[in-house]
C-alpha positions in Angstrom: 198.3 144.7 18.5 196.3 144.7 21.7 192.5 144.3 21.6 190.4 147.4 21.9 187.2 148.8 20.7 185.7 152.3 20.0 182.4 153.2 21.6 180.5 156.4 21.1 179.0 158.2 24.2 176.2 160.5 23.0 176.0 162.8 26.0 178.5 164.5 28.4 178.6 162.8 31.8 180.1 163.5 35.2 182.2 161.6 37.7 182.7 162.5 41.4 186.0 161.6 43.0 188.6 162.1 45.6 192.2 162.5 44.5 195.6 164.1 44.5 197.4 166.5 42.2 200.7 165.2 40.8 203.4 167.9 40.7 205.8 165.9 38.5 204.1 163.6 36.0 207.3 161.6 35.5 207.8 160.8 39.2 206.2 157.4 38.9 207.2 156.1 42.4 206.2 159.3 44.1 202.9 159.6 42.3 202.1 155.9 43.0 202.8 156.6 46.7 200.6 159.7 46.8 197.8 157.9 45.0 198.0 154.9 47.4 198.0 157.2 50.4 194.9 158.9 49.1 193.2 155.6 48.5 194.0 154.4 52.0 192.8 157.7 53.5 189.4 157.7 51.8 188.9 154.0 52.5 189.7 154.4 56.2 187.7 157.6 56.7 184.6 156.1 54.9 184.5 158.8 52.2 184.9 156.3 49.3 182.2 154.0 50.8 179.9 157.1 51.1 180.4 157.8 47.4 179.9 154.2 46.4 176.6 154.1 48.3 175.3 157.2 46.5 176.2 155.8 43.1 175.9 152.3 41.6 178.6 150.8 43.8 181.2 150.6 40.9 184.5 152.3 41.8 186.7 154.0 39.1 190.3 155.0 39.0 190.4 158.3 37.3 193.2 160.3 35.6 192.4 163.9 34.8 193.9 167.3 34.3 192.9 170.0 36.9 194.4 173.5 36.7 196.9 172.3 34.1 198.2 169.6 36.5 197.9 165.8 36.3 195.4 164.5 38.9 194.6 160.9 39.9 191.8 159.8 42.1 189.1 157.3 42.9 185.4 157.9 42.4 182.1 157.0 40.9 179.9 157.7 37.8 177.5 160.6 38.4 177.5 164.0 40.2 177.3 164.0 44.0 177.8 166.6 46.6 180.3 165.1 49.0 182.7 167.2 51.1 186.2 167.1 49.7 185.2 165.5 46.4 185.5 167.0 43.0 183.1 166.7 40.1 184.8 166.0 36.8 183.3 166.5 33.3 183.7 163.9 30.7 182.6 164.9 27.2 180.5 163.1 24.6 182.4 161.5 21.7 184.3 158.4 20.7 186.0 156.5 23.5 188.8 154.0 23.1 187.9 151.0 25.4 190.8 148.8 26.4 189.9 145.6 28.4 192.1 143.6 30.6 192.0 140.7 33.0 194.1 139.7 36.0 194.1 138.0 39.4 195.1 141.0 41.5 192.1 143.4 41.7 194.2 146.2 43.2 196.8 146.2 40.5 194.7 145.6 37.4 193.7 149.2 36.8 197.4 150.2 36.9 198.3 147.4 34.6 195.7 148.4 32.0 196.8 152.1 32.3 200.4 151.1 31.9 199.7 149.0 28.8 197.8 151.9 27.2 200.3 154.7 27.9 203.5 152.6 27.4 202.9 152.0 23.8 199.4 151.0 22.8 198.3 154.6 22.1 201.2 154.9 19.7 200.2 151.7 17.9 196.7 153.1 17.2 197.2 155.3 14.1 193.5 156.1 13.2 192.6 157.8 16.6 194.3 160.1 19.0 193.7 160.6 22.7 192.1 164.0 23.4 191.1 163.8 27.0 190.5 165.7 29.3 190.6 162.5 31.3 190.2 158.8 31.4 188.8 156.2 33.8 189.3 152.6 34.6 187.0 150.2 36.5 187.7 146.7 37.8 185.1 144.1 38.8 185.0 140.5 39.7 185.0 138.0 36.9 185.1 134.2 37.1 187.6 131.7 38.6 189.2 134.3 40.8 190.0 136.6 37.9 189.1 140.2 37.6 187.9 142.2 34.5 188.7 145.8 33.9 188.2 148.4 31.2 189.9 151.8 30.6 187.9 154.4 28.7 189.8 157.3 27.0 188.1 160.0 24.8 189.7 159.9 21.3 189.2 161.7 18.0 189.3 160.0 14.7 192.2 161.1 12.5 190.9 162.1 9.1 193.4 161.1 6.4 
């Protein structure tokens, strides 16, 4: 079983992000292309840098549900008023924290996300994912490696 931990967040918190709605959740290639295009757009127009400057400088990749549709974006911890950005609510509770390391900073968040949703959640039988969203951050580690964590709100299964 993969390594993970459970951490309790005592207060609701917000994240501010730019992103895209995903019409067909199972269109992996199309969704990856839409997400990459949004990342390129907000990087080139300076919107992501503007958000990072308002917050602590740590970027997050965020999966969420907005208007009953899957949504993926890039943003920061905290609530900021930036044109075109959305503010997402994350609820207090238990969070499954899944770490990962790799040498490609741009791919690590997707690698951790893939690991979690391609089987790890099914292996964890004492907690279930309850959302409404999740976030992953990646930062520099040592020796050219990067470190990342995915945080997902879960509920303990009583049994």
